[in-house]
C-alpha positions as CSV (number, residue, x, y, z in Angstrom):
1,M,0.3,10.4,0.6
2,M,-0.9,8.1,-2.1
3,L,1.0,5.1,-3.4
4,Q,2.5,5.3,-6.9
5,S,1.0,3.0,-9.5
6,H,4.3,2.0,-11.0
7,S,7.1,0.1,-9.5
8,R,10.0,2.5,-9.0
9,F,12.7,-0.2,-9.2
10,L,11.1,-1.8,-12.3
11,L,10.8,1.5,-14.0
12,Q,14.4,2.4,-13.3
13,T,15.6,-1.0,-14.5
14,L,13.6,-0.6,-17.8
15,L,14.8,2.9,-18.4
16,T,18.5,2.0,-17.7
17,R,18.3,-0.9,-20.1
18,A,16.6,1.2,-22.8
19,Q,19.4,3.8,-22.6
20,N,22.2,1.2,-22.9
21,L,21.0,-1.1,-25.7
22,D,24.4,-1.0,-27.3
23,K,25.9,-2.7,-24.3
24,A,25.5,-6.5,-24.2
25,V,24.9,-7.2,-20.5
26,E,23.1,-9.9,-18.7
27,L,20.3,-9.0,-16.2
28,D,18.7,-11.3,-13.7
29,Y,16.8,-9.4,-11.1
30,Q,14.2,-10.7,-8.7
31,W,12.4,-8.8,-5.9
32,I,9.1,-8.7,-3.9
33,E,7.0,-5.6,-3.4
34,F,4.1,-4.9,-1.1
35,D,1.2,-7.4,-0.8
36,D,3.5,-10.2,-1.9
37,V,3.8,-9.3,-5.6
38,R,7.1,-10.8,-7.0
39,Y,8.9,-9.6,-10.1
40,H,11.6,-11.1,-12.3
41,V,13.5,-9.3,-15.1
42,Q,15.8,-11.2,-17.4
43,V,18.1,-10.0,-20.3
44,T,20.7,-12.3,-21.9
45,I,23.9,-11.4,-23.6
46,K,22.8,-13.5,-26.6
47,N,19.6,-11.4,-27.1
48,P,20.3,-8.0,-25.6
49,N,17.2,-6.4,-27.2
50,I,14.8,-9.0,-25.6
51,L,13.6,-8.4,-22.1
52,L,11.4,-10.8,-20.2
53,L,9.3,-9.6,-17.3
54,S,7.6,-12.2,-15.1
55,V,5.1,-11.3,-12.4
56,S,3.9,-13.6,-9.6
57,L,0.7,-12.7,-7.8
58,P,-0.6,-14.2,-4.5
59,N,-2.8,-17.3,-4.9
60,P,-6.4,-16.0,-5.1
61,P,-8.8,-17.3,-2.4
62,P,-11.8,-19.4,-3.7
63,E,-14.3,-16.6,-3.6
64,A,-12.2,-14.2,-5.8
65,M,-12.8,-13.7,-9.5
66,S,-9.9,-15.3,-11.3
67,F,-8.9,-17.4,-14.4
68,D,-5.8,-19.5,-14.6
69,G,-4.3,-17.7,-11.6
70,L,-4.9,-14.3,-13.0
71,P,-7.7,-11.8,-12.1
72,L,-10.7,-11.9,-14.4
73,G,-10.0,-9.7,-17.5
74,A,-6.3,-9.4,-16.9
75,I,-5.2,-10.7,-20.3
76,E,-7.6,-8.4,-22.1
77,A,-6.4,-5.4,-20.0
78,I,-2.8,-6.1,-20.9
79,K,-3.6,-6.2,-24.6
80,T,-5.6,-3.0,-24.3
81,S,-2.9,-1.2,-22.3
82,Y,0.2,-2.3,-24.2
83,G,-1.0,-3.0,-27.7
84,T,1.2,-5.1,-30.0
85,G,4.6,-4.1,-28.5
86,F,4.5,-7.0,-26.1
87,Q,4.1,-10.7,-26.3
88,I,2.4,-12.8,-23.6
89,L,4.2,-16.0,-23.2
90,D,2.0,-19.1,-22.7
91,P,2.8,-20.8,-20.5
92,P,4.6,-18.2,-18.3
93,R,7.9,-18.9,-16.6
94,D,7.8,-21.5,-13.8
95,G,6.6,-20.1,-10.5
96,F,5.1,-17.0,-12.1
97,S,1.5,-16.0,-13.0
98,L,2.4,-14.0,-16.1
99,T,5.4,-13.4,-18.4
100,L,5.7,-10.6,-20.9
101,K,8.3,-10.4,-23.7
102,L,9.5,-7.0,-24.8
103,N,11.6,-6.5,-28.0
104,F,13.3,-3.1,-27.7
105,S,14.2,-3.1,-31.4
106,K,10.5,-2.9,-32.2
107,V,9.9,0.1,-29.9
108,R,9.7,3.5,-31.6
109,P,13.0,5.4,-31.1
110,D,11.1,8.5,-29.9
111,E,12.3,9.0,-26.3
112,A,9.0,10.5,-25.0
113,Y,7.0,7.6,-26.4
114,R,9.5,5.0,-25.1
115,N,9.5,6.4,-21.6
116,S,5.7,6.5,-21.6
117,L,5.5,2.9,-22.7
118,L,8.0,1.7,-20.1
119,T,6.2,3.6,-17.4
120,K,3.0,1.8,-18.4
121,L,4.9,-1.5,-18.2
122,A,6.2,-0.6,-14.7
123,S,2.5,-0.3,-13.8
124,I,1.8,-3.9,-14.7
125,R,0.5,-4.6,-11.2
126,E,-2.2,-1.9,-11.6
127,V,-3.2,-3.3,-15.0
128,V,-3.4,-6.9,-13.9
129,M,-4.8,-6.7,-10.3
130,G,-7.2,-3.8,-11.2
131,A,-8.7,-5.6,-14.2
132,P,-11.9,-7.0,-12.7
133,L,-12.5,-3.7,-10.8
134,K,-12.0,-1.7,-13.9
135,I,-14.6,-3.8,-15.8
136,I,-17.2,-3.1,-13.1
137,L,-16.4,0.6,-12.9
138,K,-16.5,1.0,-16.7
139,H,-20.0,-0.3,-16.7
140,L,-20.8,2.1,-13.9
141,A,-19.6,5.0,-16.0
142,S,-22.1,4.0,-18.7
143,R,-24.7,3.3,-15.9
144,T,-25.0,-0.4,-16.7
145,V,-24.1,-3.7,-14.9
146,A,-22.0,-6.4,-16.5
147,P,-24.5,-9.3,-17.1
148,E,-22.1,-12.1,-16.1
149,L,-21.5,-10.6,-12.6
150,D,-23.0,-11.9,-9.3
151,R,-24.8,-9.6,-6.9
152,L,-21.7,-9.7,-4.6
153,V,-18.3,-9.7,-6.3
154,A,-15.1,-10.6,-4.4
155,I,-11.7,-9.2,-5.7
156,M,-8.3,-10.3,-4.3
157,H,-6.1,-7.4,-3.2
158,R,-3.7,-9.1,-0.6
159,P,-2.6,-12.7,0.0
160,N,-5.7,-14.8,0.8
161,E,-7.8,-11.6,1.3
162,T,-10.5,-10.0,-0.7
163,F,-12.7,-6.9,-0.7
164,F,-16.2,-6.9,-2.0
165,L,-18.3,-5.0,-4.5
166,V,-22.0,-4.7,-5.0
167,P,-22.4,-3.4,-8.6
168,Q,-25.6,-1.5,-9.5
169,A,-26.4,0.7,-12.5
170,D,-26.3,4.0,-10.5
171,K,-23.6,3.1,-7.9
172,V,-21.0,0.5,-6.8
173,T,-20.6,-0.2,-3.1
174,V,-17.1,-1.2,-2.1
175,A,-16.5,-2.8,1.3
176,F,-13.1,-3.6,2.8
177,P,-12.7,-6.0,5.8
178,M,-9.7,-4.5,7.6
179,R,-7.4,-7.1,9.2
180,F,-4.0,-6.6,10.9
181,K,-1.8,-9.1,12.6
182,D,-0.2,-6.8,15.2
183,S,-2.4,-5.6,18.1
184,V,-0.8,-2.2,18.0
185,D,-1.4,-1.9,14.3
186,T,-5.0,-2.8,14.9
187,I,-5.6,-0.1,17.4
188,L,-3.9,2.6,15.3
189,A,-5.7,1.5,12.2
190,T,-9.1,1.6,13.9
191,S,-8.4,5.1,15.1
192,F,-7.1,6.2,11.7
193,L,-10.1,4.8,9.9
194,K,-12.5,6.6,12.2
195,Q,-10.7,9.9,11.6
196,F,-10.7,9.1,7.9
197,V,-14.5,8.9,7.9
198,E,-14.7,12.1,9.9
199,A,-12.4,13.9,7.5
200,R,-14.7,13.0,4.6
201,R,-17.5,15.1,6.1
202,A,-15.5,18.3,5.5
203,A,-17.1,20.7,3.0
204,S,-14.0,20.6,0.8
205,L,-14.5,16.9,0.2
206,S,-18.2,17.0,-0.5
207,S,-17.6,15.5,-4.0
208,A,-15.6,12.6,-2.8
209,P,-17.1,9.1,-2.5
210,S,-19.2,8.7,0.7
211,C,-17.3,6.7,3.3
212,S,-18.4,4.8,6.5
213,W,-16.8,2.6,9.1
214,S,-18.4,0.0,11.3
215,P,-17.1,-2.7,13.7
216,T,-19.3,-5.3,12.1
217,A,-20.0,-6.3,8.5
218,P,-22.4,-4.0,6.6
219,Q,-25.6,-5.3,5.2
220,E,-24.2,-5.3,1.7
221,L,-22.0,-8.3,2.6
222,E,-24.9,-10.5,3.4
223,G,-24.2,-13.9,1.7
224,A,-20.4,-13.5,1.8
225,P,-18.5,-16.6,3.2
226,K,-18.2,-16.3,7.0
227,E,-14.4,-16.8,7.0
228,T,-14.0,-13.7,4.8
229,L,-15.8,-11.5,7.3
230,S,-13.4,-11.6,10.2
231,A,-12.0,-8.1,10.6
232,N,-10.3,-7.0,13.8
233,A,-10.2,-3.3,12.6
234,G,-13.7,-3.2,11.3
235,F,-15.2,-2.6,7.9
236,V,-14.8,0.5,5.6
237,T,-17.4,1.1,2.9
238,F,-17.2,3.4,-0.1
239,V,-20.0,4.3,-2.4
240,I,-18.7,5.0,-5.9
241,M,-20.9,7.1,-8.2
242,P,-20.7,7.5,-12.0
243,R,-19.1,10.9,-11.6
244,H,-16.1,9.3,-9.8
245,V,-15.2,7.2,-12.8
246,E,-15.8,9.5,-15.8
247,G,-13.0,9.9,-18.3
248,E,-9.6,10.2,-16.7
249,K,-10.9,9.6,-13.2
250,L,-11.3,5.9,-13.9
251,D,-7.7,4.7,-13.6
252,P,-6.9,6.7,-10.4
253,T,-10.1,5.4,-8.8
254,V,-9.2,1.8,-9.7
255,W,-5.7,2.1,-8.3
256,N,-6.8,3.9,-5.1
257,L,-9.4,1.2,-4.3
258,S,-7.1,-1.7,-5.2
259,T,-4.4,-0.4,-2.8
260,F,-6.6,1.0,-0.1
261,H,-5.4,-1.6,2.5
262,A,-1.8,-1.0,1.6
263,Y,-2.4,2.8,1.9
264,V,-3.8,2.4,5.4
265,S,-1.0,0.0,6.4
266,Y,1.6,2.6,5.2
267,H,0.1,5.4,7.3
268,V,-0.2,3.1,10.3
269,K,3.4,2.2,10.1
270,C,4.4,5.9,9.7
271,S,2.3,6.8,12.7
272,E,4.0,4.0,14.8
273,G,7.4,5.1,13.6
274,F,6.6,8.8,14.5
275,M,5.5,7.8,18.0
276,H,8.6,5.7,18.6
277,T,10.8,8.7,17.4
278,R,9.0,11.1,19.8
279,M,9.4,8.6,22.7
280,R,13.1,8.2,22.0
281,R,13.6,12.0,21.9
282,R,11.7,12.3,25.2
283,V,13.8,9.7,26.9
284,E,17.0,11.3,25.5
285,S,16.0,14.7,26.8
286,M,15.2,13.2,30.3
287,I,18.6,11.5,30.4
288,Q,20.3,14.7,29.3
289,A,18.5,16.6,32.1
290,L,19.6,14.0,34.7
291,D,23.2,14.1,33.4
292,Q,23.3,17.9,33.8
293,A,21.8,17.9,37.4
294,K,24.3,18.9,40.1
295,P,24.4,17.3,43.6
296,L,23.3,19.5,46.6
297,E,26.2,21.3,48.5
298,K,26.8,19.9,51.9
299,T,27.9,23.2,53.4
300,R,26.2,26.4,53.9
301,S,27.8,29.8,54.2
302,M,26.9,32.8,56.4
303,N,28.7,36.1,56.4
304,N,31.2,34.6,54.0
305,K,32.0,31.9,56.5
306,S,31.2,28.2,56.2
307,F,29.9,26.0,58.9
308,K,29.1,22.4,59.2
309,R,25.8,21.1,60.5
310,L,26.6,19.0,63.6
311,G,24.9,15.9,64.7
312,L,23.7,15.3,68.3
313,N,26.9,13.2,69.2
314,D,29.2,15.9,67.7
315,A,27.4,18.6,69.8
316,N,27.8,16.7,73.1
317,H,31.5,16.1,72.4
318,T,32.0,19.8,71.8
319,T,30.2,20.8,75.0
320,S,32.3,18.4,77.1
321,K,35.5,20.1,75.9
């Protein structure tokens, strides 16, 4: 199962508001989604057609590509994706990395167009956090390398964590240091990643990016800060070729790479939950079997008559009579 690129709650909030513009209601929603991305939606009774969407991203580590708290190329990516229908507020609301202003009265009344636009807005996380990765993969599609990039590029994908890219004209190598706080999660993730690599060798996946796992940092990460190379679940490396980012393949590739750690974490938690469920069912079946067990009868019958097994003292007492 792959993670959806849009926020389901944000999309539902936007669609509900768009369908009830004639009702002057006040909205003030805040919530946090995976990898510590925080959202804030505001609508006032005074301006019911104006919606403010604020997004807070984790603070980027020093090695990550960022500008004013946003990933490199984020502002340009927003303008390209959303056009003139949105206004970027500068500065953003306090405590947030980005604030967008949407005026529903300027959105075309066509329902299909409006729903498509709001779905794009609900994917703001993909647009912003995937911006630097998209720049690199766009150059790969044209078999070039962006001149301003270093040999080793670090991109933030989780709070205080990055993954690394080595851009070249004919391929881009992507390496993920896999870290988990819980020891059980670490064991499950390591097993999952090894099986993930083995599954890639299947003939049906021959066109997928090549994938490898190693307990230590691969050679491509030579020169990376030492503190970024601690990975208790090893390192996963993908090699992205131009055919993987051609045309409509670009956006799915950007999203899948940006959320790879979250994808693994999701399946690890699902596996852990499945095992706990199986264990509970097993214990319940054992308890049920014990409850249904009957005690052994203390008497035996022979020829439809019952007799009691006598002890030694009882036997002596009977003989004396």
